[in-house]
N, C-alpha and C positions, 0 to 999 in steps of 0.2 A: 435591787433585784429580790425575783423570790427565789429559794432555793429549798422550800420545803411545802410542798404540798398536804394538805392533810384531809380525810375523808372525816368524817362523823357518821356513826350508825352505831346500832347494836352487834355483836358477833353471835354468830350460829343461824343454822338451816332455819328457824323457826322464823327468824325476823327479817331475811333475805329481800324479801318481796316490801314491804313496808315500806309507806311513805319515809319517816324517818332514817330511814339508812340511801335517804340521795346523796349522799356527802361517799360514802363507800361506791354507791356507782359509779361517779364520776372517777371517782381516782383508778376503780378498776378499769374500766373503759381506757381512760388516760395508759395504763398499762397496756393494755393490749394493742394499743393503736403503738407503741412502743418496741414489742415486742422482749416486757419486761416480765417478771413476773415475782407476786409477794411471798416472801418468807415468813415465816416465826420469829419474831426479833424479842426473846424475855423480857431483857434491859432493857425494850421499850415499851413492854405492856403490850405489843402489839404485832403487827404482818408489817412489813415495809417492802420497798423497792425503788430500782433508782433508773435514771435511765440518760443519755447524753442529749441537749439541745443544740448544735451551735455551740459544740466546744464547753456548755457549761451543764455539771451534775445535777439533776433536781433530783432529790427527795418525793418517797409517795409512803404517805402511814397511813393505818387503820388503824385506832387505838381499839382493843381489845377487852376494853375495859368495860362498858356498856357506855351509851350515852353520858351520862349523868357524872362518869367522874373519867373524861377523858383528859384534861388536866393534867394527869401525872405522866400520861403517856407522853406529850404532845412535851412536855418540859423535857423528860429523860432524855428524848431526840434531841431538844435542841442543846441543850447542856453538853451533852457529848460532841457533836458535830458542830457546837460554837457556831451558831445557827440564831440570828434576834429575832427578837417576836414581828418584827418591820418584814423581815424575809421570809416570813410564814403565811402562805394563804387560806385558811379554812373553809373549808366545800361543806355546804347544810341546808338542808331543809330551811325553809319559810313558809309560814304560815301567810304570812300579812300581804305574800307574794301570790298572782292566780298562778293554776300552774301553763310553764310554758312560757313564763319569766324567769329570767335570771338578772341577776344585780352586782356589781362590784364596790366595795366600799373597803375603805379604810377606818379601821376604828370604831367606835360607838360603846355604846352598853351590849346587857344581854338578850332583851325584849322579851324575859321570859323564857327563853331559849335554853334551860338547864343543861345545857353540852357548853352553851359561851358561856355562861355561867361560874360552872366549873375552870374551865380555860384560864379566862380572868383572874379568878382567886389563886389556881397554879401560878400563873406567870407573872401575878404580880404588873398585867399591864393590859391594857384596853388596844394599842398599838399593832395589831394584826393585820395581815387584810382577811375580807370574808366573801365568798362569793356563795350569794345565797339563791339555793335553787327552789322559786316557787312551787308551792304543794295543797298554795289556795286553803283556807278558815273553812272548817262544819257548820262555821254558822253562830255555834252554842260556845261557850266557856267549858261547859260544862263535858262536852263531845271532844274534847281534843286528843286528850290520852287515848280514847280507841281509833280518834281516828289516826293519830298516825303514826297507830298501831295496824294498823292493816293496808291493804294493798291498793294501791290506784286502779280506777277503773280501765279499762284498757282505752277509752278518749286522753283521760289524764295522764297516761303511763307514758301514751307515743306525744303528746305537748311538751313532759316532761323532757324526752328521751332527743325531741327535739331541740329544745333550749340546752340541753348538759353540750351538745354537737355545735350549735354556735360557741358554747364558753370553752371548749376545746379548741376552738380557733385562736382564742388571744391567749393562751398559755407560752405562747412563745415571746408575745408581746412582755409578758408579766416576765418570767424569767431574765428577758431585755432591761427590765426596771421601765419600759414605757406604759409604764401606769394609766398616765390622759389618754393613750391613742389604744388603749385596752378599754376603758372605758368607754369611748365615743365610738367603737369597733363594736362596743356589747349593746349599747346602752342607744343604741340608732338604727 
């Protein structure tokens, strides 16, 4: 069962609309849908929120340590609440998926994503769930940094928001531990 949903992004108004903050966008929308508010939690180096879903408590976390240093925030949260990596869903932007596509998976490598790289190192485990929100690749490896640190076009943003809306519909299944049903619902 998923107990913690972590959105990856960079803190501050300057980064709010950047593609790299798709993870933040997702957990912020979940909090809003469930009338929950984020509060600063210095012991977790982030902002946290929670809500109940069918009598299960679900935590939301936005590390405020910048994308490339997200692991320490997540590790401190997991340790404090005695949550395992396998009970954690990390939501992040994904260059290898087109805008509008969202995929769920368990484990795997970091695929060049520095946020995931830091999480794997901090947790000493790759066995956490990932919700990969497609933002599309700019075409050239040299353009990636500028691309992720800029806002998507209106059509891209619309596609990303639609994919996040579809993904929010499977959260209940994830919290119940119905991962195969969640994948089937999301991927078909």
